[in-house]
N, C-alpha and C positions, 0 to 999 in steps of 0.2 A: 692663060690657064691658071696661073698662080692666083690672079684676082678672082677668077671663078671659084677656085677651091676655098679661098678665104671667105667669100660670100656664103658658100655652103656651110662653113664652120660657124659663121656668125648666126646663120639661120637656126642651126642646131642648138647653139648656145641660147638663143632667144626662147626656143621651145623648152629647153631645160629650166630656164628662169621662170617661164610661165608655169611649168609643172611644179617647180619649187614653191612659187607663190601660192598655188592652189593648196599644196601640202601645209604651208604656213597658215593659210586661212582656215583650213580644216582643224589644224592644231589649236588655233585661237578659239575656235568654237568649242573644241573639247575642253580647253582650259576654263572657258566661261561656264560650261556645263558643270564642271567639277567644283567650281566655287560654291554652288548651291547644294552640293551633295554632302551627306554626313561624313564625318571622318571615318576612316577604316577602323574596325573594332581592334582593341588592343589584343595582343597575344594571350591565349588562355593560360591562366596561372594555375599550376598544379596545387591542389589543396595541401596545406601544411603537413598533414599527417597521413597522406595517402599511402597505402601499402602497409600500414601498421595495424596492429590488433590490440584492443584493450581487453584484457582477460578478467572476467568476473566469475568468481567461485560461488556456487550455490550449494548449501547444505540443507536438505529438507527430508522429513520423514515420509517419503513417497510411497512406502508400503506400511501396513499395519493400521492401528486405530486412528491415526491422524492423517491418513492419506488424502482424504478429500480436501481438508483445509490446506495441506501442503501443496497439493496440485493447484489450488486456486492461486496461491502466492506465486508459484512457478509460472502459471499461465500469464499472470500480469507481467512478469519479467520478460517472458518470451514475446508477448505482444508488443511491448515497448521497444525491445531490442530489434524486432523485425521492422518496426516503423522507422527507427533511427537509421538502421543500416540501409533501408530502401531509399531514404532521403539523403544519402551521401555519407552516412556515418557521423563521427565526431571529427570535423575538419578533415574528413577523408578516412579516418581510422575506423575499422570495423569492430563492433563488439562481438565477443565470443563468450558464450556461457559454458562453464565447466560444472557439471551437475553430479552431486554425490547424494545417495539415499542412505540414511542411517537407521531407517526402520523404527524410529522412536526410542532407540537406546542412547542415552546421553553419552556413554563411554565411546560408542561407535561414532557419535557425532564429533567428538574431540579428535579421534583418529582421522576421520574424513576431512576435517578442517585442516589438520596438519599436512595431509597429502596435497590438498589444493594449494596451500601456501608454499610448501617446499618443493613439490614435484611439478605441479602445473604453474607455479610461480604467478598466481593471480594477483592482480593489482588491488582488488577489493573483494571482501567476502560478504555474502548475503544469506539470510536464513534466520531462524531455524524453527519457527512456529512455537515450540515449547520453551518455556523459561528454563526448565531443568537442563535441557540440552545446551542452551546458550550459556548457562552457568559453567559448563565444562569446556565450551569452545573458547570463551574469552581469555582464559589464561594462556592458551596456545596463541591466540591472535596478539595478545600483549607481548609475548615472548618474541615474536617475529615482527612486531610493529606493523601489523596489517589491519587497516580499518575494517570494521564490520558494520554494515548498514542493515539492520534487522528487518525481517518480515515477521510480524507477531512478536511474542515474548513480552508479556506485560508486567512481570513481577518487579516490584519496587526495588528488591534487593539487587537487581542487576546494575543499578546506577549508584549503589552505595559502597562499591568495592574500590573506588578510586581508579577504575580503568579509564585510560585515555583514548582508547581506540573503539569504544562502543558508541554507536549512534542508533538509538532505540526509537523506532517509529510508532510502536504500539503504545497506547495510553498506559500510564502506570496503574497498578492495582488500586492505589489511593484515589485516582481519578474516577474509576468505575464505582468504587465504594461511596465516595462523596456524592456522586450523582444519584446513586440508588437511594441513599439515605434522604437526600433532599427531595427526591421525587415522592418517596413515601410520606415525608413530613408535609410537603407543600400541596400535594395533589391527592394522595390516597387517604391520609388521616382525616382531613376535613369531611370527606365523603363517608368514611366508615364510622366516625365517632357517634353519630346519631343512632347507628345500628347496634353498636356494641356498648351502648349506655354511657358513653363519655369516658370510659376507662382507657388507659394507655394500650397501645398495640402490644399483642403477644406474638412474638416472632420465634421461629425455629430456623436454624442454619444447617444446611446439608452440603458437605463438600468432600471431595476426594483428598488424598494425601499428597498430591503433587505440590511443588514449590509455589506455583501460581495460585492454586486453590487455598492453600494455607495463608498466603499473603492476602488474598481477597477477603478471607474471613477476618483476619486480624485488622485489616483496614476498615472493614465494615463496622466492627465493634468499636474501633477508635472514633469513627465519625458519629456512630450512634451515641456514644457517651458525650460527645461534644455538642451534637445538635438536638438529640432527643433522649436525654439520660433517663427519662421516666419510662421508656419502653421496656418491656419485660422480655428477656431472652429465655424462652422456655426450654430450649434444647439446642445443643450443638452436636451434630452427628457426623462422623467421618466414615469413609469407606475406601476400599482399594479400587483403582481404575479397572474397569471391566467386571465389576461386581455382577454376578448373574441373578441376584435376587434381592430386591430392596423391600420386600413385603414386611419383614420384621421391623425395620426402621419406620416404615410408613404406618404400621399399626400403632407403634409407640407415639408417633406424632399425632395421629388421629385421636388417641386417648387424651392428649394434652389440650385438645381443642384450640389449636393455634390459629391466628388470623392470617399470618403471612409466612410463607416458606421462602427463604432466601437461599439460592443455589449457586454454587460454583462448580460446574460440571463440564466435562467434554460432551460432545454431541450424543454419542451412543449411550452413555450413562444417564444423561439428562432425559433422553427419550424414554428409557426404561422406567425411570422414576415417575414420569407423568403418566405413562400407560398403566403401570401397576397401581398408581394412585386412583386412576379412573376405575380400574377393576375392583378396588377395595372400597370405593365410595368415599374416598378421602377428598374433601372439597373445602380447603381453606379459602378465604376470600380471594387470595391471589398467590401465584407463584411468580417470583422475580429472580432473574439472574443478577448476581451482585458483583460479578467480575468479568474478565475478558475471555472466558472459556468458550467452548464450542456451542453454547446455547444461542450465540449470535450467528451461527453458521446456517446457511440454507439446508445443509444436511440434517440439521436438528429437526426441522419441520418434516422433511422427507421421512425420517426414521420414526417420528412420533405420530404423525397423522392427526386426526381430529382432536385428540387430547391436548395438542399444542395450542389450540385456539385460546386467545386472550392472555397468553404468557407475556410478561413484561421482561425487558432486559436491557442492560447497557450495550451500546453499539459504537464501534469505531467509525463505521461508514455504511450507509445504505443510500443508493442513488436517488431516493425521493427527497433528500434533504432540500430545504427551500432557501438555503443561503450558502455561498454568495450569489450563485447563478443557477437557478433550478433547471433552466433549459439546457445548460451545458452539462449539468450532472446527468440529466436524463439521456442526452445525446451520447455521452460517454458510456453510460450503462447499456444502452442499446447496441453500441458498437462492440462492447465486450461480449454481450450475449450472442450477437451474430457470429462472432469468431468461435466461441467455445460452447455454446448452447448451455450455459450456466450463468447465474447472475454475478455481477461485480459485487464483491463482498469485502469483509474486513481484512482479508489477506491479499486479495488480488489488487486492491487499490494501492497499497503501499509497495507491492511488488512492482507495479507499473510506474508509479511516481518516482521511486528510487532510481530507476534507470535514467530518467530525464534529469534528476539531480546530478548524477555522475556526469552526464553529458554537459550540463551547464558548468560544472566545476572545471572540467578539462578545457572547455572553450574560454572560460574566464582567465584561467592560468596562462593559456596560449596568447591571449590578447595582451596580457601584462608582460610576458617574457616568452616569446615564441621560440627563441633559440634553446632555452632551458627545457621546454616541453619536448621539442623535436629531438634534441640530443638524448633525452631520457628514453624516448621510444627507439631511437637509432641504436643506442647502446644496450637496450633492454635493461635499463637501470630501474629495477623493480622498487628499490628502496625510495628513490626520488618520486616515482609515480605514486606509491602508497602515501607518502607524506603530502603530496599535492592534494590527493583526495581527502585525507584526514583533515588538512587545514581548511579545505573548501567546505566540508561538512560542518566544521566547527564555527565557521565565520559567515557563510553566505546565507541569503534568504532565497526562497524559491516560491514561485507563484503558479498556480494552476487554476484556470477559470472555473473548474468544476468543484474545487474544494477550498480555494483561497490561498493565503500565504502560509508557508511552512518554514520552520527553522528549528535548530537544536540549541538548547540552553547549555550552560557551562558543564552540566553533568552528562551531556550527551542525550538528553531526553527531548523528543520532538513535541511541539505545541499541539498535540492531538486534541480533537474535540470529541468528547463523549456525549452521546444523546441517548434517550430512552426510546426503544422501539417496542411495538406490540405486535403479536401475531394475530392478524385479523383476516376476515374473508376477502378474497381477491375480487377485483373488478376487471372488466374487459380492457381497461387501459394500462394494466400493470405489465411491466417488462417480464416478470417471472412469477410463477406460483406453482404450488404442488399441493395435492389434496384440497384444492380450492382455497388455499391459504397463502399469505405472503407477509413479509414484514412491513410495518409502517412506522415512520418516525413520528412520535407523538409528543415529545417534550425534550428540551424546553424551546420556547420561541427564541430566535426567529427561524430555527432549523426545522420545526415540526411541520409535516405535511398534512397531518390529521389530528383529531382530538382523541384522547384515550376513551376506551370503552370499558366500563366497570363490570367485571364478570358477574358480581352478585346482583346486578340489575337485569340480568338476562334470564 
């Protein structure tokens, strides 16, 4: 019986060994299969700044005479912010815009800026379209050491105060003035001289009393004296913003028989000047915008209608530019138009680009010193964040396919490119038009998409 029981145990043991052998064989097959399999993915690492917020203050005249231009700048900022946040933010940090409307009053702009800096504790400030308002904002920003990345604000005086926290995207008034004078000298004068008997050009200047318009006028005269001292300045006329009637000034200019009228005007005033000139039969050979005011805004064509045709003017940006990548510029212009049903213009492009500049600055700083950046967000160390952004704006270069390389010089001025545009009849391929008209970049090469049309030949 004992032997029989032992035999049974041995039989069971053999069965167990056979089963174990099968398990080992199967395990070997699994191991062999795993040898050719890719390694398991590493654990998902949480983005460095996930859960934090980058606060951006926006001061714009969203009501009043400058509302259209201010909205364009804001729309550019909103569009870029939405794109960045949808793509994961800045290393996980979400951008939040804090917006204040100052209605065009420079004193209110300064108060709004102080609220954003001290109450909302923004890391960077953006705005404010008008140079006069930026002139009141900057002392506040300097006091609290808060960097200001402008949208608009062309006056040369803004970078002559020794301010360390201003980073001005709009071209200087001197950039507009020089381009306008050179265009008149190199393109217009050779065409006009045979018609006017070879005499020097006779020019009238018409401008409002704002900081930027006075700066535009002064810079135009400076470059005129440098490049074409023989030109005659027949009249310099000033007016208050919102002037209801330009007819007395127009009649005076008409009697002077001027060849060229150089204007530094906001959109509404510029529109009324051209419409009343048409009513009175005042037809100089051309009108030209000599500065960075509202005559480069789409609203100018909308308000003016047919009398705007053939108007020349300096432009910070229009999406038909042919350099550096015309297809990218058009693609960007179309994308903006689809979102807002208005064209990408001289305010919206810097509103948009500036948000990506801020993104690059934070990412670059985090790459160099992740602990410093993360601790600044964790502790809500506003002073450190502001200094990171200020230093980045002062030292980094930025590249956009649709406009090229951008950077700020030691004065805080961006290397903006001014071109000359002309208001011409629209064609079916244009992104935007109104009253059958649109802007075209006509000078200088390689930026120009079209050639100028000389009004006196029409």
